[in-house]
N, C-alpha and C positions, 0 to 999 in steps of 0.2 A: 504494500500500500504506500502510495506517495502522499506525504503530508501536504495539506493545503488548507487555506482559509477562504471560504467563499461567503461574501455578504452582499446579497442583492440590495441595491440602494435605490433603484429607479423603477417606478411603475411604468409599464409599457401598455399604451392604449393604441390599438391598430384599427384601421378601417376607413373606407371612403367617407369623406366629409367629416372625419373625426376632429378636424380643426375647430368645428363649431362647438365642441365640448370644452374648449380652452377656458372660457369664463367659469363654467360649472366646476371644472377641475381646480382652477385657481381659488374659487370660493371655498371649496372643500379644504383648502389649506389655511383658511381663516384670513384671506387677503382682501385688502381694500384699495391698495395702490400698487400698480404694476408699471415697470419700465420695459418696453419691448425693444430689443436690440436686433437690428437687421441691416440690410444694405439697400441702396436705391433700386437695384434690379428687382428685388423681391417686392418692394413697394409698387413698382411699375406693373408687376404681374398681377397685382390685386390681392395677393395672399395676406399682406399685412392688414389691409382694411378689414378682411374677414376676421382676423384675429382680434383687432381692436373692437369690432362690433360685438364679438362674442363676449369679450371682457366687460364692455359697457352694458350689455344686456343683463349681465349678472351683477350690475351696480358696482363695478370695479373701475375706479378712476385710472385711466391708462395714458401714459406718455410714450412718445416714440423717439428713439435714437437710431438714425439710419446711416451712421458713419462707419460701420464695419466694412472693411475692405478685404479683398482676397489676401490670404496670408497676413492676418491682422498683426499690427505692429504696436509697440509701446505707445506711439502717438494716438492710435485709434482707441486704445484702452484709456488713455488719459482724457481724451475728448468725451468718451462715454462716462467716465468717472465724474467729470465736471457737471454733466447733466444729472447724474444720480445724486450728487451732493446738493444740487439746487432743488431737486424734486422730492427726495426722501422716499424712495419706493420700499415696499415690503416684499416684493417679488420681482425677479428678473425673468424675462422670457427671451430665449434665444431662438429667433424665427428666421430660418434660412439655411445656408450650407454650413459646413464645418467652421467657416470663418466667423459667422454670426454667433454660433454656439460658443466657440473659443473666446471670442471677444466678451461675451456675457460672463464667462467664468473669470476672465481677467479683470473686468470691472468689479466683480464680486469680491475677488481677493483684496483689492485695494479699498473698496468701500467698507468692507467688513473688518479688515485687519490693518489698513494703513500701509504706508511705505511705498516701495516701488516694485514693479513686476520682478525685477532681478532678485528681490528678497525671497521669492517663492519658487525660484528655479531649483528643481529637485522634487523631493517627496516629503509631504507631511509638515510643511512649514507655516501653515495657517494655524494660529494658536487660539483664535476666537471663532465662535460659530459664524456661519455665513448665511446670507439670505437664501430662502428657498428659491429654486429655479425650475422652470418648465422649458423643455426643448421641443421645437416644432421643425424638424428637418425638412427641407425642400429638395434635397439631393439624396442619392444613395451612395455614400462614399466614406466619409471619415469615421462614422460610428461614434462621433464625439458625444452624441446624446446618451450613450451608455458608458462613458468613461469619466474618470475623475481628473483627467489631464487636460490642460489647455496648452496649445502651441502658439506662442507669441514671439514674433521676431523683434529683435532690437532695432529701432529705427536708424541708429547710427552704424552699427556693424553688420546688420542683416542676419546675425546669428539667431537661430531658432531656439527658444528656451522652452523646455517641457516643464510645466508647472503642475504638479499633481498633489492632490490631497483628497481624502474621502469626503471632506466637507464640501468639495467642489462638484460633487455628483448632482445631476438633475434629480429632482424629486419625481418628475413625470416626464415621459417622452411620448409625444403624439405622432404616430406614423400614419399620415394620410397620403396614399399613393397618388391621389389626384393632384397634389401640389407639385409632384415631379414632372407632370406633363408639360409644363411651361419651360423646362430646361432647354437651352440650345443643344443640338445633338453633340457638339464638342464637349459640353459640360457633362452630358450623359456618359460619353466615352471616358473622359478623364476620371470622373468620380467612380465609375464602374470598375475601371482597372485598379484604382486605388483600393477599393473594397476587396477585390479579388486578391490583391497582394497581401492584405491584412489576413485573409483566411489562410493563404498559403504559408506566410511567415509564422503566424501564431501556431501553426500545426507542428512546427519542428523546433521551437525555441528550447533553450535550456530550462526554462521555467514552466514548460507545459505540464498540465495536470490532467487527470482523467476528466475533470469537469470542463476545462478549457478546450480539450479535444472534442467534446460534444459540440460546443459552440463553433469551433473552427470547421469541423466536418459538415455540420448542417449549413453553416454559412457558405462554404465552398459549393455544396450541392445546389443551393438556391441561386448563387451568383453565377457560377459557371454554366448552369442549365438555362439561365434566362438572359445573360448579357447580350448575346447576339440577337435575341428576340427584340429587346428594347432598342438596339441599334437599327435593326431592319424595319421595325414597326413601333415607332415611339409612342403611339396611342394605345398600345396593348397594356391595359390597366393591370391585368393579372400578373403579367411579367414585371411591371413596375412595382407592384406590391411585393413580389418575391425578392426583387433586388433591394427594396427598402428594408425588408425584414432581414435579409442576408447581411446587409451592411451593419444593422444593429447588432446581430449576433456576432459579427466580426469585432465590433467594438467591445462586446462582453469578453470575447476571447483575448483581445489586447489587454483589457483590464486585469485578466487573470494569468497571462503568460508573456506579455510584451511582444516586441517585434524583433527583427534581425538585421542582417547586413544590407539588404536591399534598401531599407529606409536610411541606414547610415550613409549609403552611397548617394541616395536621392537628395537628401537635404542640402548638401553643398552645391549641387547642380542648380537647385532653386535659388539659393542665397547668392551665388556668384554669377549665374547666367540668366536668372529669371525664368527658368524652365518650369512650367506648371508641374505641381507635385505628381499628379497622376501620370504625366508623360515621363517624368524623370524616373519614377519607380518602375514604370512599364518597360523602359529600356533596360534597366539593371536586373530586374527580377529573374528572367530566364538564366542569366549567367550565374547568379547566386545559387539558384536551384541546382545547376550542374555542379558548381563548386561544392555545395553541401552534400550532393548525392554521392560523392566519392566515399563518404562514410555512412550516410543515412539514406541510402537508396530505397530500402524497404519502406521507410516512412512515406516517401513520395509515391511509391507504388500504390499505397492505400488510396491516395487521391486519384491516381490514374484509374484505379478500379471503379471509383465512384463515377468518373466521367463515362467510362465504357458501359456502365450499367444504366445510364440515363436513357430515356426514350430517344431513339435516333442516334444513340452514342456510337461512335466509330472506334475501331481498334487503334490504339496508339502504341508508340514505342514503349518499352518497359522502363519503369522507375523514373529517376530524375530526368533523364534525357527525353522520355516521352512527355512528361509534364512540361518541361521547358519548351519543347516544340509547340505544345498546345497553347501555352501562354503567349508565345511569340505570334502564333496565328491570331489570337484574340487582339493583340496590340495592332497588328496589320489590318484586321477586319474593322477595327474602330477608327482607322484612318490616322493612326499615330505613327510617329517615327520609331524605328527599331535600332537606330544607330545614333551615336553622340555627335558625329561630325555635322550632319545636316541641321542639328539644333544649335549650331554656332559655337560648340565647345572646341577649343584649340588644344592640340596635343601637348603644347608646352605648359598648359595649365594642369595637366593630370597629376604631377607630383604634389602641387599645392592642394588640389581637390582631395587627393588620397590622405594627406596629412590631416585635413579637416574632417574627412570621413572617419578616420581612426579615433577622433575625439568624440564622435557621436555616441550617445548613451545606448542606443538600440543595438549597436554592434556587439556589445558585451553579452547579449542574450542569444547571439547566433550560435547554432549547434557546433559549428567548427570555428575555432579561434581565428580571428582576423586581425591584421595589423596594417600599417600603411603600405607595406610591400605587397601583401596579398590583395589589398583593396585596389592598388594601382594596376595590378594584373587584371582585375575584373573590369576596371575602366578601359584598359587597353583592348580587352576582348569585345567590349561594347562599342569601341570607337568606329 
């Protein structure tokens, strides 16, 4: 028996039009004043107004902050904090993609505990209780709605800081697949590949447990079985719902087993070259799978067997190489690049990228040990 500690902290509410339950769910937390944190694109899509209407219908005073940007920075969090300090909310609502949800967590850290975001870089550094939060994801990607971590980039250095604390978990996550229908196809592709990478990486980490494996496995089944459906038919609501639930399960897997080298390699690509996270991790994941497969091939074979058992599943190569080829096919089917050079990465930057990747926290959970030398080899393979 592997020892582990599992504490579910987030209520999961799923279903079409479930965003209309936001006010009722907030009222159930004893809330009278809510700050909704989102971005302008989600406002334009009309989802925010539905959320605000639901809150106000339940007699909850609601204020809007729409300054969350992709890959939220310390500047975004500071701007949200200023509004929170003026308004005095009792609840924060993260409505949007992972950026909106992470920005809500960042604001909560500072509003409830003071200081700067850098003070919460790491795990368990919030010493005071935090405001309750509700997540309403509009993408199927980060799984932030089920995690206690926020990824916030330093505005000056662009370094991504992972700030985690059990107090930063959402009380409720509302999964309404209809909210994902307004995503541009590129966002569907990027977030879908990101979610799939979460399922794959969590399945093999050093910290994996019998429970995390349940979430990783079911997440992978839902995501791998529906990704091409949502790419080919973006209006297919059942596939959208499966992707959204799969992303949430992957978030639970991350919470219980962490990630690996593909994310360690992806983060510097985003920080230094502005490559979207889903694209960056999509380029690197197949190479990391082959690298890990030299010692953990049988683990990857379990995922290959899941793919082959799906309706319409086709035989793949065995183990890590079969899975890596499948993942590469998904990246291409999504219209994403599978090499670094077309993304503007220059070969002379690879040593510096490798040194930065070696400092990433997630690399320490990779099943095979990685260092700057082995990480540079992976960059070279992807170049």
